[in-house]
N, CA, C and O atoms as CSV, one atom per row, in Angstrom:
chain,resi,resn,atom,element,x,y,z
A,1,UNK,N,N,-25.351,-19.631,-22.989
A,1,UNK,CA,C,-26.636,-19.885,-22.307
A,1,UNK,C,C,-25.897,-18.872,-21.100
A,1,UNK,O,O,-24.700,-18.786,-20.828
A,2,UNK,N,N,-27.048,-18.157,-20.499
A,2,UNK,CA,C,-26.880,-17.397,-19.208
A,2,UNK,C,C,-27.910,-17.812,-18.324
A,2,UNK,O,O,-29.101,-17.951,-18.603
A,3,UNK,N,N,-27.125,-18.072,-16.802
A,3,UNK,CA,C,-27.975,-18.757,-15.932
A,3,UNK,C,C,-28.418,-17.579,-14.956
A,3,UNK,O,O,-27.660,-16.719,-14.505
A,4,UNK,N,N,-29.677,-17.687,-14.730
A,4,UNK,CA,C,-30.293,-16.666,-13.893
A,4,UNK,C,C,-31.059,-17.200,-12.783
A,4,UNK,O,O,-31.754,-18.158,-13.123
A,5,UNK,N,N,-31.137,-16.911,-11.692
A,5,UNK,CA,C,-31.839,-17.612,-10.687
A,5,UNK,C,C,-31.402,-17.155,-9.124
A,5,UNK,O,O,-30.470,-16.373,-8.935
A,6,UNK,N,N,-31.998,-17.596,-8.298
A,6,UNK,CA,C,-31.253,-17.328,-6.951
A,6,UNK,C,C,-30.069,-17.618,-6.663
A,6,UNK,O,O,-29.384,-16.898,-5.938
A,7,UNK,N,N,-29.625,-18.786,-7.222
A,7,UNK,CA,C,-28.049,-19.160,-6.863
A,7,UNK,C,C,-27.175,-18.380,-7.530
A,7,UNK,O,O,-26.141,-18.033,-6.961
A,8,UNK,N,N,-27.450,-17.979,-8.841
A,8,UNK,CA,C,-26.654,-17.121,-9.610
A,8,UNK,C,C,-26.476,-15.620,-8.614
A,8,UNK,O,O,-25.397,-15.175,-8.223
A,9,UNK,N,N,-27.686,-15.086,-8.378
A,9,UNK,CA,C,-27.546,-13.817,-7.695
A,9,UNK,C,C,-27.024,-13.956,-6.344
A,9,UNK,O,O,-26.663,-12.912,-5.800
A,10,UNK,N,N,-26.914,-15.056,-5.694
A,10,UNK,CA,C,-26.286,-15.223,-4.317
A,10,UNK,C,C,-24.821,-15.071,-4.746
A,10,UNK,O,O,-23.998,-14.397,-4.126
A,11,UNK,N,N,-24.559,-15.810,-5.942
A,11,UNK,CA,C,-22.954,-15.946,-6.094
A,11,UNK,C,C,-22.355,-14.740,-6.511
A,11,UNK,O,O,-21.160,-14.532,-6.301
A,12,UNK,N,N,-23.165,-13.838,-7.149
A,12,UNK,CA,C,-22.708,-12.578,-7.616
A,12,UNK,C,C,-22.675,-11.590,-6.494
A,12,UNK,O,O,-21.854,-10.674,-6.533
A,13,UNK,N,N,-23.586,-11.723,-5.407
A,13,UNK,CA,C,-23.557,-10.993,-4.148
A,13,UNK,C,C,-22.464,-11.466,-3.447
A,13,UNK,O,O,-21.917,-10.612,-2.748
A,14,UNK,N,N,-22.016,-12.504,-3.428
A,14,UNK,CA,C,-20.804,-12.992,-2.526
A,14,UNK,C,C,-19.563,-12.503,-3.150
A,14,UNK,O,O,-18.655,-11.975,-2.509
A,15,UNK,N,N,-19.554,-12.698,-4.424
A,15,UNK,CA,C,-18.275,-12.000,-5.141
A,15,UNK,C,C,-18.074,-10.469,-4.843
A,15,UNK,O,O,-17.004,-9.867,-4.764
A,16,UNK,N,N,-19.374,-9.969,-4.693
A,16,UNK,CA,C,-19.312,-8.251,-4.528
A,16,UNK,C,C,-18.687,-8.128,-3.277
A,16,UNK,O,O,-17.729,-7.363,-3.167
A,17,UNK,N,N,-19.215,-8.960,-2.044
A,17,UNK,CA,C,-18.453,-8.926,-0.891
A,17,UNK,C,C,-17.247,-9.047,-0.631
A,17,UNK,O,O,-16.533,-8.336,0.077
A,18,UNK,N,N,-16.916,-10.307,-1.430
A,18,UNK,CA,C,-15.634,-10.554,-1.448
A,18,UNK,C,C,-14.435,-9.673,-2.009
A,18,UNK,O,O,-13.285,-9.731,-1.573
A,19,UNK,N,N,-14.847,-8.896,-2.982
A,19,UNK,CA,C,-14.498,-7.841,-3.695
A,19,UNK,C,C,-14.206,-6.370,-2.856
A,19,UNK,O,O,-13.203,-5.674,-3.013
A,20,UNK,N,N,-15.412,-6.066,-1.870
A,20,UNK,CA,C,-15.561,-5.062,-1.062
A,20,UNK,C,C,-14.503,-5.406,0.115
A,20,UNK,O,O,-13.915,-4.515,0.729
A,21,UNK,N,N,-14.323,-6.752,0.363
A,21,UNK,CA,C,-13.648,-6.937,1.522
A,21,UNK,C,C,-12.113,-6.755,1.034
A,21,UNK,O,O,-11.478,-6.078,1.843
A,22,UNK,N,N,-11.445,-7.135,0.049
A,22,UNK,CA,C,-10.213,-7.067,-0.539
A,22,UNK,C,C,-10.090,-5.602,-0.767
A,22,UNK,O,O,-8.940,-5.248,-0.507
A,23,UNK,N,N,-10.909,-4.538,-1.187
A,23,UNK,CA,C,-10.609,-3.298,-1.066
A,23,UNK,C,C,-10.491,-2.750,0.196
A,23,UNK,O,O,-9.806,-1.728,0.240
A,24,UNK,N,N,-11.076,-3.229,1.470
A,24,UNK,CA,C,-10.826,-2.876,2.833
A,24,UNK,C,C,-9.569,-3.141,3.212
A,24,UNK,O,O,-8.836,-2.303,3.736
A,25,UNK,N,N,-9.240,-4.359,2.960
A,25,UNK,CA,C,-7.906,-5.039,3.279
A,25,UNK,C,C,-7.008,-4.217,2.662
A,25,UNK,O,O,-6.101,-3.772,3.365
A,26,UNK,N,N,-7.062,-3.855,1.292
A,26,UNK,CA,C,-6.032,-2.883,0.864
A,26,UNK,C,C,-5.813,-1.469,1.452
A,26,UNK,O,O,-4.745,-0.961,1.795
A,27,UNK,N,N,-7.137,-0.912,1.496
A,27,UNK,CA,C,-7.109,0.332,2.458
A,27,UNK,C,C,-6.358,0.232,3.963
A,27,UNK,O,O,-5.857,1.200,4.535
A,28,UNK,N,N,-6.383,-0.959,4.413
A,28,UNK,CA,C,-5.866,-0.968,5.915
A,28,UNK,C,C,-4.309,-1.257,5.764
A,28,UNK,O,O,-3.463,-0.762,6.509
A,29,UNK,N,N,-4.023,-2.161,4.658
A,29,UNK,CA,C,-2.558,-2.101,4.633
A,29,UNK,C,C,-1.976,-0.594,4.142
A,29,UNK,O,O,-0.948,-0.183,4.680
A,30,UNK,N,N,-2.527,0.076,3.297
A,30,UNK,CA,C,-2.069,1.163,3.010
A,30,UNK,C,C,-1.833,1.970,4.201
A,30,UNK,O,O,-0.707,2.433,4.387
A,31,UNK,N,N,-2.923,2.218,5.152
A,31,UNK,CA,C,-2.855,2.891,6.209
A,31,UNK,C,C,-1.626,2.675,7.222
A,31,UNK,O,O,-0.960,3.517,7.824
A,32,UNK,N,N,-1.530,1.062,7.212
A,32,UNK,CA,C,-0.409,0.573,8.229
A,32,UNK,C,C,0.798,1.097,7.464
A,32,UNK,O,O,1.621,1.791,8.062
A,33,UNK,N,N,0.971,0.762,5.992
A,33,UNK,CA,C,2.529,0.977,5.549
A,33,UNK,C,C,2.555,2.715,5.780
A,33,UNK,O,O,3.649,3.259,5.930
A,34,UNK,N,N,1.520,3.382,5.793
A,34,UNK,CA,C,1.855,5.071,6.025
A,34,UNK,C,C,2.170,5.101,7.509
A,34,UNK,O,O,3.105,5.800,7.900
A,35,UNK,N,N,1.513,4.451,8.279
A,35,UNK,CA,C,2.126,4.425,9.863
A,35,UNK,C,C,3.650,4.171,10.209
A,35,UNK,O,O,4.313,4.663,11.122
A,36,UNK,N,N,4.104,3.073,9.019
A,36,UNK,CA,C,5.360,2.514,9.113
A,36,UNK,C,C,6.367,3.460,8.369
A,36,UNK,O,O,7.581,3.343,8.533
A,37,UNK,N,N,5.867,4.301,7.631
A,37,UNK,CA,C,6.590,5.407,6.908
A,37,UNK,C,C,6.903,6.460,7.681
A,37,UNK,O,O,8.000,7.002,7.815
A,38,UNK,N,N,5.581,6.790,8.323
A,38,UNK,CA,C,5.729,7.806,9.528
A,38,UNK,C,C,7.050,7.678,10.461
A,38,UNK,O,O,7.916,8.538,10.621
A,39,UNK,N,N,6.985,6.463,11.002
A,39,UNK,CA,C,7.830,5.845,11.902
A,39,UNK,C,C,9.296,6.297,11.547
A,39,UNK,O,O,10.051,7.092,12.106
A,40,UNK,N,N,9.449,5.436,10.312
A,40,UNK,CA,C,10.765,5.747,9.370
A,40,UNK,C,C,11.205,7.197,9.335
A,40,UNK,O,O,12.354,7.564,9.580
A,41,UNK,N,N,10.274,7.929,9.035
A,41,UNK,CA,C,10.830,9.524,8.906
A,41,UNK,C,C,11.091,10.130,10.596
A,41,UNK,O,O,11.907,11.023,10.827
A,42,UNK,N,N,10.459,9.633,11.411
A,42,UNK,CA,C,10.711,9.892,12.821
A,42,UNK,C,C,12.121,9.489,13.010
A,42,UNK,O,O,12.894,10.379,13.365
A,43,UNK,N,N,12.603,8.246,12.824
A,43,UNK,CA,C,13.851,7.532,12.851
A,43,UNK,C,C,14.861,8.381,12.409
A,43,UNK,O,O,15.839,8.719,13.076
A,44,UNK,N,N,14.554,8.780,11.057
A,44,UNK,CA,C,15.669,9.657,10.425
A,44,UNK,C,C,15.771,10.976,11.118
A,44,UNK,O,O,16.880,11.393,11.454
A,45,UNK,N,N,14.675,11.664,11.356
A,45,UNK,CA,C,14.621,12.893,12.016
A,45,UNK,C,C,15.517,12.929,13.202
A,45,UNK,O,O,16.326,13.832,13.414
A,46,UNK,N,N,15.299,11.746,14.069
A,46,UNK,CA,C,16.310,11.478,15.368
A,46,UNK,C,C,17.523,11.055,15.083
A,46,UNK,O,O,18.284,10.821,16.022
A,47,UNK,N,N,17.961,10.869,13.731
A,47,UNK,CA,C,19.269,10.349,13.644
A,47,UNK,C,C,19.644,8.672,13.936
A,47,UNK,O,O,20.727,8.131,14.158
A,48,UNK,N,N,18.578,8.246,13.857
A,48,UNK,CA,C,18.460,6.611,14.113
A,48,UNK,C,C,18.715,5.849,13.056
A,48,UNK,O,O,18.237,6.277,12.005
A,49,UNK,N,N,19.378,4.749,12.989
A,49,UNK,CA,C,19.470,4.019,11.905
A,49,UNK,C,C,18.562,3.303,11.188
A,49,UNK,O,O,18.050,2.449,11.912
A,50,UNK,N,N,18.130,3.284,10.043
A,50,UNK,CA,C,16.889,2.746,9.243
A,50,UNK,C,C,17.280,2.024,8.314
A,50,UNK,O,O,18.036,2.431,7.432
A,51,UNK,N,N,16.733,0.632,8.395
A,51,UNK,CA,C,16.778,-0.427,7.195
A,51,UNK,C,C,15.340,-0.567,6.347
A,51,UNK,O,O,14.333,-1.154,6.741
A,52,UNK,N,N,15.498,0.043,5.237
A,52,UNK,CA,C,14.229,-0.326,4.157
A,52,UNK,C,C,14.285,-1.204,3.127
A,52,UNK,O,O,13.842,-1.138,1.980
A,53,UNK,N,N,15.007,-2.190,3.814
A,53,UNK,CA,C,15.081,-3.671,2.792
A,53,UNK,C,C,13.635,-4.242,2.686
A,53,UNK,O,O,13.044,-4.708,3.659
A,54,UNK,N,N,13.043,-4.161,1.268
A,54,UNK,CA,C,12.026,-4.837,1.424
A,54,UNK,C,C,10.754,-3.825,0.939
A,54,UNK,O,O,9.709,-4.115,0.356
A,55,UNK,N,N,11.190,-2.717,1.344
A,55,UNK,CA,C,10.172,-1.455,1.206
A,55,UNK,C,C,9.510,-1.562,-0.295
A,55,UNK,O,O,8.291,-1.564,-0.467
A,56,UNK,N,N,10.299,-1.635,-1.168
A,56,UNK,CA,C,9.947,-1.761,-2.532
A,56,UNK,C,C,8.834,-2.890,-3.000
A,56,UNK,O,O,7.917,-2.787,-3.814
A,57,UNK,N,N,9.209,-3.886,-2.272
A,57,UNK,CA,C,8.460,-5.214,-2.405
A,57,UNK,C,C,6.859,-5.084,-1.797
A,57,UNK,O,O,5.863,-5.594,-2.309
A,58,UNK,N,N,6.899,-4.464,-0.873
A,58,UNK,CA,C,5.879,-4.443,0.029
A,58,UNK,C,C,4.751,-3.138,-0.707
A,58,UNK,O,O,3.528,-3.279,-0.684
A,59,UNK,N,N,5.291,-2.180,-1.192
A,59,UNK,CA,C,4.647,-1.244,-1.934
A,59,UNK,C,C,3.989,-1.970,-3.317
A,59,UNK,O,O,2.810,-1.747,-3.593
A,60,UNK,N,N,4.732,-2.758,-4.081
A,60,UNK,CA,C,4.699,-3.425,-5.087
A,60,UNK,C,C,3.445,-4.285,-4.924
A,60,UNK,O,O,2.603,-4.332,-5.821
A,61,UNK,N,N,3.303,-5.068,-3.608
A,61,UNK,CA,C,2.370,-5.968,-3.192
A,61,UNK,C,C,0.849,-5.194,-2.937
A,61,UNK,O,O,-0.222,-5.796,-3.016
A,62,UNK,N,N,0.972,-3.878,-2.646
A,62,UNK,CA,C,-0.175,-3.291,-2.253
A,62,UNK,C,C,-0.579,-2.691,-3.554
A,62,UNK,O,O,-1.756,-2.335,-3.593
A,63,UNK,N,N,0.187,-2.482,-4.715
A,63,UNK,CA,C,-0.310,-1.998,-5.969
A,63,UNK,C,C,-0.937,-3.254,-6.551
A,63,UNK,O,O,-2.106,-3.266,-6.939
A,64,UNK,N,N,-0.248,-4.158,-6.596
A,64,UNK,CA,C,-0.752,-5.692,-7.000
A,64,UNK,C,C,-2.350,-5.925,-6.545
A,64,UNK,O,O,-3.285,-6.208,-7.294
A,65,UNK,N,N,-2.381,-5.730,-5.164
A,65,UNK,CA,C,-3.823,-5.992,-4.465
A,65,UNK,C,C,-4.708,-5.151,-4.916
A,65,UNK,O,O,-5.845,-5.545,-5.175
A,66,UNK,N,N,-4.363,-3.943,-5.074
A,66,UNK,CA,C,-5.322,-3.001,-5.470
A,66,UNK,C,C,-6.046,-3.117,-6.610
A,66,UNK,O,O,-7.144,-2.566,-6.692
A,67,UNK,N,N,-5.524,-3.852,-7.643
A,67,UNK,CA,C,-6.391,-4.240,-8.793
A,67,UNK,C,C,-7.575,-5.010,-8.548
A,67,UNK,O,O,-8.606,-4.793,-9.185
A,68,UNK,N,N,-7.481,-6.063,-7.499
A,68,UNK,CA,C,-8.531,-6.701,-7.160
A,68,UNK,C,C,-9.733,-6.068,-6.532
A,68,UNK,O,O,-10.735,-6.745,-6.304
A,69,UNK,N,N,-9.670,-4.809,-6.248
A,69,UNK,CA,C,-10.695,-3.989,-5.606
A,69,UNK,C,C,-11.627,-3.741,-6.397
A,69,UNK,O,O,-11.463,-3.741,-7.617
A,70,UNK,N,N,-12.879,-3.461,-5.752
A,70,UNK,CA,C,-14.136,-3.176,-6.820
A,70,UNK,C,C,-13.850,-1.619,-7.451
A,70,UNK,O,O,-13.121,-0.815,-6.869
A,71,UNK,N,N,-14.533,-1.330,-8.720
A,71,UNK,CA,C,-14.252,-0.081,-8.897
A,71,UNK,C,C,-14.378,1.362,-8.026
A,71,UNK,O,O,-13.640,2.348,-8.007
A,72,UNK,N,N,-15.510,1.085,-7.386
A,72,UNK,CA,C,-15.958,1.829,-6.558
A,72,UNK,C,C,-14.818,2.366,-5.464
A,72,UNK,O,O,-14.716,3.531,-5.079
A,73,UNK,N,N,-14.278,1.637,-5.197
A,73,UNK,CA,C,-13.170,1.763,-4.201
A,73,UNK,C,C,-11.778,2.234,-4.839
A,73,UNK,O,O,-10.856,2.550,-4.087
A,74,UNK,N,N,-11.668,2.268,-5.871
A,74,UNK,CA,C,-10.432,2.545,-6.839
A,74,UNK,C,C,-9.893,4.104,-6.627
A,74,UNK,O,O,-8.699,4.392,-6.708
A,75,UNK,N,N,-10.927,5.055,-6.349
A,75,UNK,CA,C,-10.403,6.583,-6.062
A,75,UNK,C,C,-9.850,6.546,-4.606
A,75,UNK,O,O,-8.840,7.203,-4.354
A,76,UNK,N,N,-10.471,5.798,-3.619
A,76,UNK,CA,C,-9.936,5.866,-2.408
A,76,UNK,C,C,-8.518,5.317,-2.160
A,76,UNK,O,O,-7.689,5.788,-1.382
A,77,UNK,N,N,-8.373,4.157,-3.016
A,77,UNK,CA,C,-7.279,3.331,-3.086
A,77,UNK,C,C,-6.101,4.497,-3.664
A,77,UNK,O,O,-5.093,4.842,-3.048
A,78,UNK,N,N,-6.473,4.907,-4.806
A,78,UNK,CA,C,-5.509,5.764,-5.543
A,78,UNK,C,C,-5.070,6.900,-4.452
A,78,UNK,O,O,-3.874,7.024,-4.187
A,79,UNK,N,N,-5.962,7.652,-3.880
A,79,UNK,CA,C,-5.629,8.621,-2.806
A,79,UNK,C,C,-4.729,8.208,-1.834
A,79,UNK,O,O,-3.895,9.016,-1.426
A,80,UNK,N,N,-4.776,6.807,-1.297
A,80,UNK,CA,C,-3.890,6.335,-0.586
A,80,UNK,C,C,-2.748,5.826,-0.860
A,80,UNK,O,O,-1.871,5.808,0.004
A,81,UNK,N,N,-2.540,5.318,-2.107
A,81,UNK,CA,C,-1.084,5.147,-2.869
A,81,UNK,C,C,-0.387,6.460,-3.197
A,81,UNK,O,O,0.843,6.507,-3.191
A,82,UNK,N,N,-1.053,7.419,-3.453
A,82,UNK,CA,C,-0.835,8.361,-3.923
A,82,UNK,C,C,0.134,9.255,-2.525
A,82,UNK,O,O,1.228,9.795,-2.687
A,83,UNK,N,N,-0.605,9.196,-1.283
A,83,UNK,CA,C,-0.139,9.554,-0.034
A,83,UNK,C,C,1.128,8.957,0.311
A,83,UNK,O,O,2.127,9.535,0.738
A,84,UNK,N,N,0.945,7.593,0.046
A,84,UNK,CA,C,2.272,6.916,0.098
A,84,UNK,C,C,3.506,7.312,-0.579
A,84,UNK,O,O,4.628,7.387,-0.078
A,85,UNK,N,N,3.130,7.572,-1.863
A,85,UNK,CA,C,4.146,8.095,-2.567
A,85,UNK,C,C,4.935,9.303,-2.101
A,85,UNK,O,O,6.164,9.368,-2.066
A,86,UNK,N,N,3.994,10.347,-1.712
A,86,UNK,CA,C,4.455,11.261,-1.005
A,86,UNK,C,C,5.511,11.199,0.236
A,86,UNK,O,O,6.595,11.772,0.351
A,87,UNK,N,N,4.951,10.464,0.975
A,87,UNK,CA,C,5.733,9.918,2.189
A,87,UNK,C,C,7.111,9.421,1.775
A,87,UNK,O,O,8.136,9.834,2.317
A,88,UNK,N,N,7.099,8.454,0.722
A,88,UNK,CA,C,8.296,8.033,0.455
A,88,UNK,C,C,9.321,9.084,-0.043
A,88,UNK,O,O,10.488,9.100,0.346
A,89,UNK,N,N,8.896,9.793,-0.765
A,89,UNK,CA,C,9.316,11.036,-1.329
A,89,UNK,C,C,10.169,11.749,-0.391
A,89,UNK,O,O,11.380,11.935,-0.509
A,90,UNK,N,N,9.122,12.270,0.909
A,90,UNK,CA,C,9.726,12.943,2.057
A,90,UNK,C,C,10.843,11.959,2.728
A,90,UNK,O,O,11.918,12.470,3.041
A,91,UNK,N,N,10.671,10.834,2.917
A,91,UNK,CA,C,11.713,9.620,3.259
A,91,UNK,C,C,12.936,10.056,2.736
A,91,UNK,O,O,13.828,10.667,3.326
A,92,UNK,N,N,12.880,9.582,1.254
A,92,UNK,CA,C,13.937,9.891,0.395
A,92,UNK,C,C,14.637,11.076,0.646
A,92,UNK,O,O,15.819,10.971,0.973
A,93,UNK,N,N,14.082,12.279,0.546
A,93,UNK,CA,C,14.789,13.539,0.899
A,93,UNK,C,C,15.514,13.653,2.210
A,93,UNK,O,O,16.433,14.464,2.320
A,94,UNK,N,N,15.197,12.983,3.078
A,94,UNK,CA,C,15.744,12.925,4.676
A,94,UNK,C,C,16.857,12.140,4.759
A,94,UNK,O,O,17.746,12.383,5.574
A,95,UNK,N,N,16.909,10.969,3.788
A,95,UNK,CA,C,17.989,10.200,4.050
A,95,UNK,C,C,19.337,10.830,3.643
A,95,UNK,O,O,19.399,11.690,2.765
A,96,UNK,N,N,20.386,10.383,4.295
A,96,UNK,CA,C,21.833,10.942,4.100
A,96,UNK,C,C,22.465,10.455,2.673
A,96,UNK,O,O,22.191,9.326,2.267
A,97,UNK,N,N,23.282,11.289,1.949
A,97,UNK,CA,C,23.510,10.861,0.894
A,97,UNK,C,C,24.767,9.666,1.162
A,97,UNK,O,O,25.721,9.811,1.926
A,98,UNK,N,N,24.530,8.704,0.480
A,98,UNK,CA,C,25.574,7.679,0.427
A,98,UNK,C,C,27.155,8.216,0.147
A,98,UNK,O,O,27.339,9.062,-0.728
A,99,UNK,N,N,27.987,7.820,0.729
A,99,UNK,CA,C,29.381,8.085,0.423
A,99,UNK,C,C,29.757,7.434,-0.501
A,99,UNK,O,O,29.613,6.217,-0.376
A,100,UNK,N,N,30.299,7.882,-1.614
A,100,UNK,CA,C,30.908,7.075,-2.983
A,100,UNK,C,C,31.812,6.123,-2.685
A,100,UNK,O,O,31.817,5.018,-3.226
A,101,UNK,N,N,32.846,6.598,-1.573
A,101,UNK,CA,C,33.837,5.902,-1.080
A,101,UNK,C,C,33.463,4.476,-0.499
A,101,UNK,O,O,34.433,3.718,-0.489
A,102,UNK,N,N,32.385,3.976,-0.052
A,102,UNK,CA,C,32.036,2.995,0.694
A,102,UNK,C,C,30.620,3.251,1.379
A,102,UNK,O,O,29.954,4.279,1.266
A,103,UNK,N,N,30.318,2.204,2.054
A,103,UNK,CA,C,28.904,1.994,2.715
A,103,UNK,C,C,29.004,2.940,3.968
A,103,UNK,O,O,30.091,3.409,4.305
A,104,UNK,N,N,27.835,3.208,4.651
A,104,UNK,CA,C,27.738,4.207,5.708
A,104,UNK,C,C,27.882,2.955,7.159
A,104,UNK,O,O,27.555,1.769,7.213
A,105,UNK,N,N,28.410,3.722,8.023
A,105,UNK,CA,C,28.931,2.940,9.343
A,105,UNK,C,C,27.619,2.187,9.838
A,105,UNK,O,O,27.656,1.480,10.846
């Protein structure tokens, strides 16, 4: 049985609004992560200590949250995530190589 009527249409519209908001939130979180990674790059370039604990979890959360975005927003989210990947690769390239004899001071 298919329901159709003003209540059903309003529900569907509300669900679309919620999905769009989810996509906007993900894009904002990607932008914020990009700013954090830019700060991390600057710290490395300046020779300052850097703690990346939890970075992998936060990136994982962004990826998981992106799955709830509407299909129309997926290309923008994908570009944002690809930009974060490029930033993390640059960040990794700038990190000192760990000493196999022990932890860094």
